[in-house]
C-alpha positions as CSV (number, residue, x, y, z in Angstrom):
1,M,8.8,110.8,-8.5
2,P,10.1,114.3,-7.4
3,S,11.3,114.8,-11.0
4,V,7.1,115.4,-11.5
5,V,6.4,117.4,-8.6
6,R,10.1,119.4,-9.7
7,A,8.6,120.1,-13.2
8,S,5.2,121.0,-12.1
9,A,6.2,123.8,-9.2
10,E,8.8,124.8,-12.3
11,K,5.6,125.2,-15.3
12,L,3.8,127.0,-12.2
13,A,6.6,129.4,-10.7
14,E,5.2,132.2,-13.2
15,S,1.6,132.7,-12.4
16,V,0.9,131.3,-8.9
17,G,2.1,132.5,-5.6
18,F,3.5,129.3,-4.1
19,Y,3.3,125.2,-4.6
20,L,2.0,123.0,-2.0
21,F,2.3,119.2,-1.9
22,V,1.0,117.3,0.4
23,S,1.2,113.8,0.5
24,S,2.5,111.7,4.0
25,L,1.3,108.5,4.0
26,S,4.1,105.6,3.2
27,V,6.5,108.1,4.2
28,Y,7.0,107.6,7.7
29,A,9.0,104.4,8.9
30,D,6.0,103.0,11.6
31,R,2.3,103.6,10.9
32,S,1.2,101.6,13.7
33,K,1.8,104.5,16.2
34,P,0.6,108.4,15.3
35,M,3.0,109.9,13.0
36,V,5.1,112.9,14.2
37,E,6.1,115.7,11.2
38,A,9.4,115.3,12.3
39,D,9.9,111.4,12.1
40,A,12.7,110.3,9.6
41,A,11.4,109.3,6.5
42,R,12.1,105.8,5.7
43,G,14.4,104.7,3.4
44,S,18.0,106.0,2.5
45,S,17.4,108.4,-0.7
46,A,21.3,107.9,-1.2
47,T,21.0,104.2,-2.3
48,M,17.8,103.8,-4.2
49,P,17.0,106.3,-7.4
50,D,14.5,108.9,-7.1
51,D,13.3,108.4,-11.1
52,R,11.6,105.5,-10.5
53,L,9.6,103.3,-8.4
54,L,11.4,99.9,-7.6
55,E,9.8,96.7,-8.3
56,D,9.6,96.2,-4.6
57,F,8.4,99.3,-3.7
58,S,11.1,99.6,-1.0
59,N,11.5,103.1,-2.1
60,Y,8.0,104.7,-2.2
61,G,8.4,106.2,1.1
62,A,11.7,107.7,-0.1
63,L,10.0,109.1,-3.4
64,K,7.4,110.4,-1.5
65,A,9.9,112.6,1.0
66,L,11.7,113.4,-2.0
67,C,8.9,115.5,-3.2
């Protein structure tokens, strides 16, 4: 969840030089082709909650992108 990543980064802010979160699985729209970092993330975060995973997992990729 983006809120968990944000809270972790805030707690570590005074202790570390940088915080790196890497997770690209399920962020890209089509995994049958080679992934390109500049590809658009799947889903629109403007219409989906950023604090919970929907029951059908339709916002999973969008949540990962927000993280």
